[in-house]
MOPAC internal coordinates of N, CA, C and O (Angstrom, degrees):
PM7 1SCF
backbone

  N    0.0000 0     0.00 0     0.00 0    0    0    0
  C    1.4610 1     0.00 0     0.00 0    1    0    0
  C    1.5107 1   107.55 1     0.00 0    2    1    0
  O    1.2310 1   121.30 1   -53.50 1    3    2    1
  N    1.3327 1   115.12 1   126.50 1    3    2    1
  C    1.4635 1   119.82 1   175.74 1    5    3    2
  C    1.5206 1   109.41 1  -105.17 1    6    5    3
  O    1.2310 1   121.37 1   -38.38 1    7    6    5
  N    1.3257 1   114.98 1   141.62 1    7    6    5
  C    1.4801 1   119.55 1  -177.86 1    9    7    6
  C    1.4912 1   109.76 1  -149.58 1   10    9    7
  O    1.2310 1   121.37 1   -23.03 1   11   10    9
  N    1.3463 1   114.98 1   156.97 1   11   10    9
  C    1.4373 1   122.68 1   176.22 1   13   11   10
  C    1.5203 1   107.04 1  -115.29 1   14   13   11
  O    1.2310 1   119.98 1   -53.35 1   15   14   13
  N    1.3305 1   117.63 1   126.65 1   15   14   13
  C    1.4664 1   120.21 1   176.73 1   17   15   14
  C    1.5022 1   108.48 1   -77.74 1   18   17   15
  O    1.2310 1   121.38 1   -55.57 1   19   18   17
  N    1.3492 1   114.97 1   124.43 1   19   18   17
  C    1.4709 1   119.58 1  -177.37 1   21   19   18
  C    1.5288 1   113.30 1  -109.12 1   22   21   19
  O    1.2310 1   120.17 1   159.72 1   23   22   21
  N    1.3378 1   117.29 1   -20.28 1   23   22   21
  C    1.4830 1   121.56 1   176.94 1   25   23   22
  C    1.5220 1   108.47 1  -144.19 1   26   25   23
  O    1.2310 1   121.29 1   -38.47 1   27   26   25
  N    1.3441 1   115.13 1   141.53 1   27   26   25
  C    1.4567 1   119.74 1   176.03 1   29   27   26
  C    1.5431 1   108.52 1  -138.43 1   30   29   27
  O    1.2310 1   121.58 1   -31.60 1   31   30   29
  N    1.3237 1   114.58 1   148.40 1   31   30   29
  C    1.4633 1   119.63 1   175.53 1   33   31   30
  C    1.5079 1   111.40 1   -73.48 1   34   33   31
  O    1.2310 1   120.78 1   152.05 1   35   34   33
  N    1.3302 1   116.11 1   -27.95 1   35   34   33
  C    1.4663 1   120.61 1   177.40 1   37   35   34
  C    1.5266 1   108.56 1   -70.76 1   38   37   35
  O    1.2310 1   121.19 1   -50.32 1   39   38   37
  N    1.3226 1   115.32 1   129.68 1   39   38   37
  C    1.4621 1   118.77 1  -178.28 1   41   39   38
  C    1.5313 1   112.47 1   -72.10 1   42   41   39
  O    1.2310 1   120.79 1   -31.75 1   43   42   41
  N    1.3046 1   116.10 1   148.25 1   43   42   41
  C    1.4753 1   121.07 1   174.00 1   45   43   42
  C    1.5064 1   108.21 1  -133.69 1   46   45   43
  O    1.2310 1   121.66 1   -29.65 1   47   46   45
  N    1.3249 1   114.42 1   150.35 1   47   46   45
  C    1.4621 1   121.15 1  -175.88 1   49   47   46
  C    1.5189 1   110.43 1  -105.01 1   50   49   47
  O    1.2310 1   121.76 1   -48.89 1   51   50   49
  N    1.3242 1   114.24 1   131.11 1   51   50   49
  C    1.4578 1   120.33 1   173.80 1   53   51   50
  C    1.5219 1   110.94 1   -78.74 1   54   53   51
  O    1.2310 1   120.77 1   -12.97 1   55   54   53
  N    1.3275 1   116.14 1   167.03 1   55   54   53
  C    1.4618 1   121.46 1  -179.21 1   57   55   54
  C    1.5183 1   112.22 1   -61.67 1   58   57   55
  O    1.2310 1   119.86 1   151.38 1   59   58   57
  N    1.3367 1   117.87 1   -28.62 1   59   58   57
  C    1.4452 1   121.53 1  -179.68 1   61   59   58
  C    1.5369 1   112.98 1   -84.03 1   62   61   59
  O    1.2310 1   119.84 1  -178.87 1   63   62   61
  N    1.3439 1   117.91 1     1.13 1   63   62   61
  C    1.4393 1   122.62 1   175.29 1   65   63   62
  C    1.5272 1   112.96 1    97.71 1   66   65   63
  O    1.2310 1   119.41 1   171.78 1   67   66   65
  N    1.3241 1   118.73 1    -8.22 1   67   66   65
  C    1.4526 1   122.37 1   179.13 1   69   67   66
  C    1.5533 1   110.44 1   -70.02 1   70   69   67
  O    1.2310 1   120.22 1   -43.58 1   71   70   69
  N    1.3121 1   117.19 1   136.42 1   71   70   69
  C    1.4533 1   121.85 1   179.78 1   73   71   70
  C    1.5195 1   108.74 1  -103.80 1   74   73   71
  O    1.2310 1   120.22 1   -51.09 1   75   74   73
  N    1.3311 1   117.18 1   128.91 1   75   74   73
  C    1.4594 1   123.06 1  -179.35 1   77   75   74
  C    1.5396 1   108.45 1  -113.91 1   78   77   75
  O    1.2310 1   121.77 1   -46.64 1   79   78   77
  N    1.3520 1   114.21 1   133.36 1   79   78   77
  C    1.4791 1   119.60 1   176.70 1   81   79   78
  C    1.5249 1   106.23 1  -147.36 1   82   81   79
  O    1.2310 1   120.60 1   -43.16 1   83   82   81
  N    1.3330 1   116.46 1   136.84 1   83   82   81
  C    1.4449 1   122.81 1   179.86 1   85   83   82
  C    1.5321 1   110.39 1  -107.52 1   86   85   83
  O    1.2310 1   120.79 1   -11.46 1   87   86   85
  N    1.3144 1   116.09 1   168.54 1   87   86   85
  C    1.4715 1   120.89 1  -179.30 1   89   87   86
  C    1.5162 1   111.91 1   -83.41 1   90   89   87
  O    1.2310 1   119.74 1   162.23 1   91   90   89
  N    1.3322 1   118.11 1   -17.77 1   91   90   89
  C    1.4632 1   120.52 1  -176.79 1   93   91   90
  C    1.5335 1   109.09 1  -145.20 1   94   93   91
  O    1.2310 1   121.81 1    -9.02 1   95   94   93
  N    1.3004 1   114.14 1   170.98 1   95   94   93
  C    1.4698 1   121.96 1   174.13 1   97   95   94
  C    1.5375 1   107.53 1  -100.44 1   98   97   95
  O    1.2310 1   120.88 1   -38.38 1   99   98   97
  N    1.3381 1   115.93 1   141.62 1   99   98   97
  C    1.4703 1   120.06 1   178.75 1  101   99   98
  C    1.5126 1   110.79 1  -150.44 1  102  101   99
  O    1.2310 1   120.81 1   -29.44 1  103  102  101
  N    1.3065 1   116.05 1   150.56 1  103  102  101
  C    1.4559 1   122.21 1   177.75 1  105  103  102
  C    1.5115 1   109.46 1  -140.24 1  106  105  103
  O    1.2310 1   120.55 1   -20.54 1  107  106  105
  N    1.3444 1   116.55 1   159.46 1  107  106  105
  C    1.4423 1   122.99 1   178.15 1  109  107  106
  C    1.5308 1   106.83 1  -119.52 1  110  109  107
  O    1.2310 1   120.41 1   -54.18 1  111  110  109
  N    1.3288 1   116.81 1   125.82 1  111  110  109
  C    1.4440 1   122.61 1   179.11 1  113  111  110
  C    1.5303 1   108.78 1   -74.43 1  114  113  111
  O    1.2310 1   120.10 1   -48.18 1  115  114  113
  N    1.3260 1   117.42 1   131.82 1  115  114  113
  C    1.4766 1   121.50 1  -177.55 1  117  115  114
  C    1.5363 1   110.19 1  -124.67 1  118  117  115
  O    1.2310 1   121.20 1   -16.80 1  119  118  117
  N    1.3392 1   115.31 1   163.20 1  119  118  117
  C    1.4767 1   119.45 1   176.18 1  121  119  118
  C    1.5311 1   108.34 1   -95.40 1  122  121  119
  O    1.2310 1   121.05 1    10.59 1  123  122  121
  N    1.3263 1   115.60 1  -169.41 1  123  122  121
  C    1.4667 1   120.94 1  -176.55 1  125  123  122
  C    1.5357 1   112.86 1   -64.21 1  126  125  123
  O    1.2310 1   119.69 1   149.87 1  127  126  125
  N    1.3212 1   118.20 1   -30.13 1  127  126  125
  C    1.4677 1   120.95 1   179.79 1  129  127  126
  C    1.5296 1   113.47 1   -84.62 1  130  129  127
  O    1.2310 1   120.26 1   174.51 1  131  130  129
  N    1.3222 1   117.11 1    -5.49 1  131  130  129
  C    1.4549 1   120.17 1  -178.80 1  133  131  130
  C    1.5256 1   114.29 1    92.95 1  134  133  131
  O    1.2310 1   119.99 1  -171.84 1  135  134  133
  N    1.3347 1   117.63 1     8.16 1  135  134  133
  C    1.4231 1   121.74 1   178.96 1  137  135  134
  C    1.5538 1   110.16 1   -87.79 1  138  137  135
  O    1.2310 1   119.81 1   -38.87 1  139  138  137
  N    1.3319 1   117.97 1   141.13 1  139  138  137
  C    1.4538 1   118.83 1  -179.66 1  141  139  138
  C    1.5120 1   111.63 1   -66.75 1  142  141  139
  O    1.2310 1   119.84 1   -38.04 1  143  142  141
  N    1.3616 1   117.90 1   141.96 1  143  142  141
  C    1.4519 1   120.31 1   178.63 1  145  143  142
  C    1.5144 1   111.37 1   -79.04 1  146  145  143
  O    1.2310 1   120.08 1   151.48 1  147  146  145
  N    1.3383 1   117.46 1   -28.52 1  147  146  145
  C    1.4329 1   121.00 1   177.87 1  149  147  146
  C    1.5210 1   112.71 1   -88.34 1  150  149  147
  O    1.2310 1   120.87 1    -3.75 1  151  150  149
  N    1.3290 1   115.93 1   176.25 1  151  150  149
  C    1.4495 1   119.83 1   179.95 1  153  151  150
  C    1.5167 1   113.18 1  -117.87 1  154  153  151
  O    1.2310 1   120.35 1   179.71 1  155  154  153
  N    1.3532 1   116.93 1    -0.29 1  155  154  153
  C    1.4942 1   120.12 1   179.46 1  157  155  154
  C    1.5212 1   108.78 1  -134.85 1  158  157  155
  O    1.2310 1   121.83 1   -34.18 1  159  158  157
  N    1.3181 1   114.11 1   145.82 1  159  158  157
  C    1.4478 1   122.28 1   174.35 1  161  159  158
  C    1.4982 1   107.50 1  -129.74 1  162  161  159
  O    1.2310 1   120.40 1   -49.59 1  163  162  161
  N    1.3235 1   116.84 1   130.41 1  163  162  161
  C    1.4745 1   121.52 1   179.98 1  165  163  162
  C    1.5132 1   109.42 1  -102.66 1  166  165  163
  O    1.2310 1   120.19 1   -43.90 1  167  166  165
  N    1.2840 1   117.25 1   136.10 1  167  166  165
  C    1.4677 1   121.40 1   175.20 1  169  167  166
  C    1.5409 1   112.79 1    90.35 1  170  169  167
  O    1.2310 1   122.68 1    -8.57 1  171  170  169
  N    1.3132 1   112.48 1   171.43 1  171  170  169
  C    1.4576 1   120.25 1  -178.96 1  173  171  170
  C    1.5201 1   111.57 1   -79.98 1  174  173  171
  O    1.2310 1   121.22 1   -24.57 1  175  174  173
  N    1.3497 1   115.27 1   155.43 1  175  174  173
  C    1.4437 1   121.43 1   175.94 1  177  175  174
  C    1.5385 1   107.33 1  -132.00 1  178  177  175
  O    1.2310 1   120.66 1   -14.32 1  179  178  177
  N    1.3163 1   116.34 1   165.68 1  179  178  177
  C    1.4611 1   121.53 1  -179.13 1  181  179  178
  C    1.5084 1   110.20 1   -84.45 1  182  181  179
  O    1.2310 1   120.23 1   -33.30 1  183  182  181
  N    1.3103 1   117.16 1   146.70 1  183  182  181
  C    1.4681 1   121.60 1  -179.35 1  185  183  182
  C    1.5116 1   112.17 1   -70.97 1  186  185  183
  O    1.2310 1   119.55 1   166.81 1  187  186  185
  N    1.3443 1   118.46 1   -13.19 1  187  186  185
  C    1.4627 1   121.32 1   179.00 1  189  187  186
  C    1.5183 1   112.49 1   -62.60 1  190  189  187
  O    1.2310 1   120.03 1   159.05 1  191  190  189
  N    1.3263 1   117.54 1   -20.95 1  191  190  189
  C    1.4712 1   120.70 1   177.51 1  193  191  190
  C    1.5033 1   111.26 1   -62.36 1  194  193  191
  O    1.2310 1   119.62 1   149.42 1  195  194  193
  N    1.3292 1   118.32 1   -30.58 1  195  194  193
  C    1.4488 1   121.78 1   178.52 1  197  195  194
  C    1.5220 1   110.83 1   -64.30 1  198  197  195
  O    1.2310 1   120.35 1   145.02 1  199  198  197
  N    1.3219 1   116.94 1   -34.98 1  199  198  197
  C    1.4685 1   121.40 1   179.10 1  201  199  198
  C    1.5085 1   112.26 1   -66.96 1  202  201  199
  O    1.2310 1   120.01 1   153.61 1  203  202  201
  N    1.3411 1   117.59 1   -26.39 1  203  202  201
  C    1.4618 1   122.20 1  -178.44 1  205  203  202
  C    1.5387 1   110.42 1   -96.42 1  206  205  203
  O    1.2310 1   119.35 1  -162.85 1  207  206  205
  N    1.3227 1   118.84 1    17.15 1  207  206  205
  C    1.4585 1   124.97 1   175.63 1  209  207  206
  C    1.5193 1   113.66 1    63.62 1  210  209  207
  O    1.2310 1   119.66 1  -143.59 1  211  210  209
  N    1.3224 1   118.25 1    36.41 1  211  210  209
  C    1.4594 1   122.21 1   171.43 1  213  211  210
  C    1.5332 1   107.92 1  -103.44 1  214  213  211
  O    1.2310 1   120.63 1  -124.37 1  215  214  213
  N    1.3155 1   116.41 1    55.63 1  215  214  213
  C    1.4565 1   121.81 1  -175.00 1  217  215  214
  C    1.5349 1   112.04 1   -67.45 1  218  217  215
  O    1.2310 1   119.30 1   149.11 1  219  218  217
  N    1.3191 1   118.94 1   -30.89 1  219  218  217
  C    1.4603 1   120.12 1   178.36 1  221  219  218
  C    1.5129 1   111.21 1   -67.59 1  222  221  219
  O    1.2310 1   119.98 1   143.17 1  223  222  221
  N    1.3377 1   117.65 1   -36.83 1  223  222  221
  C    1.4661 1   121.33 1   175.92 1  225  223  222
  C    1.5066 1   109.39 1   -65.62 1  226  225  223
  O    1.2310 1   120.61 1   135.74 1  227  226  225
  N    1.3305 1   116.45 1   -44.26 1  227  226  225
  C    1.4679 1   119.81 1  -179.65 1  229  227  226
  C    1.5430 1   110.70 1   -62.32 1  230  229  227
  O    1.2310 1   119.84 1   140.52 1  231  230  229
  N    1.3296 1   117.90 1   -39.48 1  231  230  229
  C    1.4455 1   120.41 1  -179.21 1  233  231  230
  C    1.5307 1   112.76 1   -69.07 1  234  233  231
  O    1.2310 1   119.72 1   152.86 1  235  234  233
  N    1.3374 1   118.15 1   -27.14 1  235  234  233
  C    1.4652 1   120.90 1   179.91 1  237  235  234
  C    1.5447 1   112.14 1   -82.51 1  238  237  235
  O    1.2310 1   120.13 1   158.76 1  239  238  237
  N    1.3184 1   117.37 1   -21.24 1  239  238  237
  C    1.4755 1   120.43 1  -175.59 1  241  239  238
  C    1.5117 1   111.20 1   -72.49 1  242  241  239
  O    1.2310 1   120.46 1   -39.74 1  243  242  241
  N    1.3314 1   116.73 1   140.26 1  243  242  241
  C    1.4699 1   118.87 1   178.24 1  245  243  242
  C    1.4956 1   114.74 1   -70.93 1  246  245  243
  O    1.2310 1   120.22 1   155.35 1  247  246  245
  N    1.3581 1   117.18 1   -24.65 1  247  246  245
  C    1.4249 1   120.55 1  -177.95 1  249  247  246
  C    1.5367 1   109.79 1  -147.88 1  250  249  247
  O    1.2310 1   120.48 1   -42.61 1  251  250  249
  N    1.3072 1   116.68 1   137.39 1  251  250  249
  C    1.4723 1   122.13 1   178.37 1  253  251  250
  C    1.5179 1   108.07 1  -119.57 1  254  253  251
  O    1.2310 1   120.76 1   -58.60 1  255  254  253
  N    1.3192 1   116.16 1   121.40 1  255  254  253
  C    1.4673 1   121.97 1  -178.96 1  257  255  254
  C    1.5084 1   111.62 1   -96.45 1  258  257  255
  O    1.2310 1   120.10 1   180.00 1  259  258  257

């Protein structure tokens, strides 16, 4: 099973110094090409996913932080 972690409780620091931390851990299951297997994503995700070419996951998310 391949998955992309979209939220973690452990905080991480962006290049601009901002610290991001979520209330829960979450992942999105993907196929071999990197496309999500599901059609819905609940909750916010980090905008860093766009840098790693997970644009379909970003487009499905209701909020991008």
